[in-house]
N, C-alpha and C positions, 0 to 999 in steps of 0.2 A: 528291218526285222532280224537280220543276222546279228547285228550289233546288240539288239535287245536280248536275243536268246543267249548270246555270249555273256552278257552282263548277268543274266539270271544264273547261268552255269557257274560263273565266277563266284556269285554270292552263295550258291549251293556248296561249292568246294570250301569256301571260307567257313560256312556254318558247320558243315560236317567235319572239317579239319579241326575246328575248335572243340567240337563235340567229342571227337575221338580222343583228343588230348585230355579232355576232362575225364573221360572214361579210362584213360591209361591203357589203351589197347595196343599191344605190340605183338609181332609174330614170335611165337615161342618154340616153333619147330623148324625154323628157317636156317639158323646159324649153328655150325658145329663149334666145338671148342678150338681155340687157336693152337693149343698144345695137346699132346697126348699124355701129359702128366695129370695126376689127380689135381683138381682145381683147389688151390690153397692161396689165400691172399696175404700180401704184405702191405697193401694199401687199398682202401675201399673208395668207391665212387663218392664224390662230394665231401670228402674229409675236409674239414674247415681248418685251413692252414693260414698263417700270416701271408697276406697278399693274394691268396687264390684258394679256390675250391679245387680239389683233385678231380680232373676231368675224365678219369677212367678207373680201371681196377689194375692193381699191380699183382701179377701172377708169379708165384714163387717158382724158382728153377733149381732148387737144391743147392743154392749158392754156387752154381756152375753156369758157364756159358756154353753155347753150341747146340742147344736143343732145337729140333726142327719147328718152325713156325708155319702153320697151315693157313691157306686162304679159308675163311670161315664159310664162304659161299661163292658161287659164280660171280664174275664181275670183271673189272679191268683196273689196272694200276692207274690211279688218277693223279697221284702226287708222290714225288720222292723228295724228301727234305733231308739234307745232310748238313749237320752243324757240329762245331766243336763243343758247344754247350747244348742247352735245351734237351730235346729228345735224342740228340746224337744222330744215328742213322734211323730214320723213321719211314714208314710206308703207309700209303692210303689206298684203299681199294673201294671203288664205287660199285654198288650192287643194284640190280634192276628193281629191287623192291623199295628204293628210295632211301636207303641207308648207306653209310660209309663206315668201313671198319678201319681202325688205325692201330699200328703196331710201332712201339717206340723202344729206344735203347737197344737196338739190334746190333749184332756183331757184324753181320754182312747179309747181303741179298743173295738170291739164287743166281746161277750163272747168266741166265738170260737178262735179268734185271741189271746185274752188275755190268754186263757188256754194254747195255743201252746207256746206263748211267756214266760209265767211264768215257764213252764217246762224247757225251755232252760236256763232261768236265774238261776234256781236252779241247773241245771246241771253244768253251768259255774261258779256259785256262784258270779255273777256280776249283778249289776243293769244296768249299761251302756253296751249295746250290739249292735252289727251291724250284723243282721242275714239275711240269704238268703234262704228262704224256696224253696223246689223243686216245680215244676209246679203242681204236683198232691196233694200237702199237704194242701194248703189253696186256693181252687178255689173260685171265686166270680162271681156273675152275676149282670148285669146292674140293678140298683135300690137298690141292697142290702145295708143295713146300715152296714158300716164297722167300724165306729168310731163316737165319739162325738167331737164337736169343743171345743177348750180350749185356753190356753194362756201359754203352757209349753215352756221351752227353753228360748231363747232370744226374748221376745215378749213384745211390748209396751202396750199390752192389748188384750182382747179376739178377735180373728179373725181366719180365715182359710187361711193359705198360700197354694195356689193351683198351680201346675205346670203340663205342658205336655212336656215330653221329647221324643226325638228320642231314641228308645230303644237301637239301635246299637251304636250310637255315644255318647249318653247321653247328647246331646246338648238340653238345654231348648228352647222351642219355645213359642212365645206369644200365650197364650190360646185363645185370642180373634180371632185369625185366624181360629179357629175351629168352628165358627158359633155362638158363644155366643153373645147375644144381650144386649147392654147397652143403656138405655135411656139417650142420650147425644146430646143436641143441643147447648151446650155452648162452644165457642171457647177458646183456651188456653189464659192464662193471662200472658202478658209480664211485668216483674217487672223492669228490668234495663238492660243496655247494657254496656259492657266494651270494650274499644279500647286499644290495647296493641302493643307497638313498639317491633319488634324483637331486642333483645339486640345488640347494636352496629351497627344496620342496619336500624333503623327507628326512626322517630320523629313525635310527635303529638304537634301541635302548637309550634314547635321549641324545644320541650323538649323530654327527653328520658324516661319519666314516663308515665304509663298508666293512662287513665281517665275513670271514671264511669259516665254514663249518666242516669238520670231518664227519664222515658217515660210517656206520657199521651195518653189515647185512643182517637181516632177520629172516624169518620164514617166507616162502613163496616169492623170493627175489625182491622183497621189499627192504628198504633201507630206512634207518632212522638217524637223525642228526645227533651229534654229540655236542651238547651245549650245557655249560655249567649253571645256566639260569634261564628262566623264561625269556623268549624273544619278544620284545615289545616294539611294534612298528607304528609309525605315525606318518601321515601324508603319503607321498608318492614314492613307491619302492619298485625296483626291478630285481630279477633273480637270474643267476647264472649256474651252469652245471658243467663239471668236467667229467666226462664219461668216455669209455672205449669199449670195443667189442672183441671177442675171441671166437674162433671157430674150433671145432673138434680137431685135436691133434695138431694144432697150430699155436705156437707160443707168441706170435707177433700180434700185438693189439692193433686194431684198425678203427675207423670211425663208425658211428652208428647211423641208422637209416632215418629215424624220425625222432623229433623232440616235441614234447608237449608241456606247457606250463599252465597250471590250474589254480584257481582260488575257489574253495568250496564247490568243486566239480564244474565250475564255469571256466571254459578254456579262454585264456588270454592270448596265447601264442602257440601255434603249432607249425613246424616246418618239416619238409620231407625232401630227401636227396634223390630226386627223379631226373631233373634236367635243369639246365641254366644256359645263359648266353655268355660267351667269352667276353663280350663288352661289359658285362656286369660282374665278371669274375672277381675283380679286385675288391668288391664289396664284401668279401669274406671278412675283411677287417672290421666292417660294421657289425657283423654278426657276433664277433668276439668282443670281449672286454679287452680292447686293443692295448690300452695303456698297461694293464696288468700283465698281458702276454709279453709285451716288450720289456717290462721291468724284471719279471721273475721267470718267464717261460711257462707260466701256468695259464693255459688258455681256456677261459670259460665261455661257453656258448650262452648268449643272453636271451632273455625274454624280450628285451627292449628292441623295437624296430625303429631305427632313426627315421626322421621325416623324409629324407631324400636317399634312403637306401633303395636302389633299383632292383634288387634281386627278387625273382619270382619263385622262390622256393617255399614261400609261406602259404599254408592252406587256410589259416585263420589268424587274424590279428584283431585284438580288441584294445582300444585305447593305447595303441602303439606298444602294447606289451607292458604298460605301466600299471601297477596294482595300487589301488587307493585304500588307505586305512584311516578312515575318518570317524569311526564309531568306537564304542567301548565294548566290543564283543570279541569272542574267541573265533579264530578262523583256522582252516587247514589248507596249507599250500601243498600241492602235489606236483612233482616234476617227474615226467615219465619218458623213458627212452626205449626204443625198439630197434632190433636189427632187422635185416631184410627178411629173415625167415619168420619174423613175428615174435621171437623171444623178447620178453619184456621185463624191464626193471623199473622200479619207481622209488621215490623217497618222499616221505610225508614229513612236513614241517609244521608243527603246531605253533601258532603265533597268537599274540594278544594285540589287538588293535587299540590304540589310544588316541582319542581326538586331542589334537594339540595345535596351538597357533605356532606356525613356523614363519619366522621373518624371511621375506624374500631376499635372496642374495643380491648384493649390490656389486656389479662387476666394475672393477677399477683397473687402471693401468693398461687398458687396451687402446689401440690406435683407431680401430674401425670394426664395425660389425659386418661380417660376411654371411651370405646366405647361399644355400645350395641351389635355389631356383632362380638365380640371376647371375649376371656377370659381376665380378668383384675386382676392383683395382685400388691399390694403395701405392703411393709414390712419395719419396723424399728426394732431395738432391743427390743422394748416394745409392738409392736402391728403388726398385719398382717390382711389384708382384701383381700378376694378372691371373685370376682364377675364373675360368668360364663357368657358365651354368652347368650344373651336373657334376661339378668337381668336388663337392662337399656332401657329407651325409647329414650334418646338423648345423644349426646356427653356430658361428665361430666368432668369438670375441678375439679378434686378431691382434697379436702382439709381436712386435719386432724391436730389436735394439742392436746398436753397434757395440761390439766388444773390442778389447785391446787387440792391436795388430799382432800377427804371428810372423816371426822372422822368415818362415818358409813361404809366406804369401806375398803377393803384390797388391793386396787389398786389406782392408779391415776384415775382421770376422763379423758376420752378420747372423744374429740369432733370429731365425724366422719361425715364429710360433714355438713349437717344441716337437721333438721326435715321437712323442706319445700321442699325437693327434694324427689320425690317418687322413689322407686325401685320396679321392677316387680317381681323378684324371691327372694327367700331366698338366702342369701350369708353367707359366713363363716367369722366370726370375732374372732380373737385371741388377748387377752389382758394379759399382764404380771401382775402377782400379787406379793404382798409381800411374803417373805418366810412364808409358812404355816406349822404348825405342821401336822403330818400325819392324826390325828383324825379330823382335820378341812378341809382337802382337799375335802372330799366327801360332806361337808356341804357348799362348795362354790357354788355360783350361779351368773351368769352374770345378770346385771340389767340395764334397761334403766332409765335414770334420767330425770324426768319432770322439767319444769321451777320452780315449787314450791319446788323442792328438793325431792319429793316423789319417791320411788323406785318401779319399775315394773320388776319382775323377767322374764327372757326370757330363763332360763335353761342353759344348757352347761355342759361340763366335764372339770375337772382340769387335765392337762397333762403337765408334765415337766415344771412347773412354769408358765404355761399359762392357762387361762380359755378360752375354745373354744366353741363357740355356733353358731347356725344358726339363723340369724335374717333377717327381711325383712323391717326394717325401719332404716333410718339414724338418727343421733342425738347424745346425750351424753350417754356414757356407762361407766360402771365400774364393779367391782366385790365385792360382799358382802358375808358374812358368815351367814347362817341361822341355829341357834342352838335352836330356840324356837319351841316347838311342837305345833300342832294344838289345837284349843280350841273347846270344846263342852259344850253347855249350854242347860239344859233341859227346854222345854217350857210347858211340861205337869206336872201337880201337882200330884205326886205319892201319897202324903199323903191324898189328897182328892179323889183319885181314879177317876179323870176326864176322864181317858182313857176308863173306862167302859161305860160312857155315850157317849163320842165322837167317840169311836171306833178306835182311833189312838193314838200313842205315838210320840211326836215330839221333835226335838232338833234343835238348830241353830249351825252350825259348821263354822269355819273360820280358816284362817292361816295368819300369819303376813307377809310372804314374798313369799316363793317358791310356795305356793298353795297346796291344798289338792290333792294328787295323788290317793289314794284309801280309801274306807271306807267299813267296813264289820260289820254286826250285827249277833249276836248269841243269840238265845233264848233257854234257858235250854240246852245249849251245842251244838245246831244245827244251822247251817247257816240259816238266815232268810232274806227274801227280804225287803230291805229298799229303798225308793226312795228319790232322791235329787233334789230340785228345785234350779238351779244355781242362779237365780235372788235374791232370798231371803236367800239362804244358809240353807233352812229348810230341815232337814232330817226326813223322816216320816216312821214309821212302821204302816202299816194298819193291824188291828187285825181281819178283816173280813176273815173267813175261818180258823183262827188259834184257836186251842183248848188250853185254858190256864189251868194251874194246880193251885191248891190252893196257892202255892208259886212259883214264877217264877223269874228266873235270866236273865237279859238282859245285854249282854256285847257288847260294840261297840269299834272297833279298827279303829283308824284313822292314816294315814301316809301321810306326805307331800312329795314333790318331791326330798328332800335331805335326806330322811330317818328318820326324827324326828317322833316319835310315841306318841299317846295319847290313853289311854285305859279308858273307862268309864264302870262302872259296877254297876248295881242296882238290888236289889231284891224287888219285888212288889207282892202284893196279888191280887187274883182274886175277 
């Protein structure tokens, strides 16, 4: 009986949970603002960027660091993540109402959190840590100052990255849904429209190429397209829009909240930036016209929803967002965008449909057809690729070829599909190398080759004549050998003893190919905490709290990802 009641209760929770989600009910009086500054955004939730959706809102801090960051509600610090890249110094607070607040790109934590963190860093002898305090270790209360704003990690400038996540699922949710107010009476700005024929199944003005249309604003936040002649569409067509939003008194454009694509008032695609799963996040590439974004930097949000796009941001999808034009009638296409406050802009596109026979495209020159709903393997004596189910968004006519060898490489250059085709998951790539001496096998690394010939290491292991790596981009690949150790350059003048005045000793570290894997500092024979800023490559020893001797020896050990090591040692006086 107890088991039966528990099952009924679980079903009740499942039903009501899904119902609440469908009704978009969130507590709107629970969380305070994380900053005491007026709320102004430099990045909106769900902004569709190459490789990801933005998982929070970026709060402006007057281009300065050091503003107090407040706990938005009672709770406890559940995670402290310190990275040279990513969010830099970030903090996670679990709240009793089932949500977690996240604060990224911080300058520093408060004294209590800093002391707890530093103790763990010394125990682990690591700067980069991902720690999960117990609920009773670092409790916080609403309004507590938990950190200061900064620009750590991968940040374009000082700001606070702020998120609210569902604690159980870890799904980020648009923070504006929790009652935060933005002064915004400005509708989104529509920049341009893109009309795209489905390959082999559509025509625009009789041609199989997409067209880009500039737009001009009219009354009531409506836009019209600038086209020198009527737009004639045949067969299967998709649409794209490039739009952004502004808030009052804020000159930085951000993403919009909803998109809608209509034909004669019938909705084909609508999407809304409310929440998503990090596992699906990379599918932002499927929402965009990825090839155009990669080629020109012009990123259109598409009506087309590819068959294996896993994102759950769509409210309505008809025919995968593909519009059919098979009659000889006039139609009106409307694309509408809204910001979170409901300010709306739309563009109307009058088109003429023309029934036309379109010869199906004949795919040629491909090696194998890959599908997103199954495992895919293609192998030759010199290469092998394995893409698991869920790794693609659409059917792929897979192409690969071997190119002329590059003198920098110990393999041929392998062209794997092309860089304009997105992949959703990491896939396994194996490339045959030239015969390598045993001492060089551990120095081998797979590299992606840019158009300018530069090499970007992607890791991997040498195994029986092949370099095997996990990669998540198509393009040109090869194998290089890295025998060059990392470089360390002092930025502090030891002879002038500037460290006594500045309170820090700094270096710039770098590596030529495989990248720096670890760094460790030792002061007078004991491990000492040094911090690394990934953007600048600056490695810093903060002397605050450190008692120097009359003569001190600093030793720094660097190691790259293939085992090359550099040791720097310097004796300096107090």
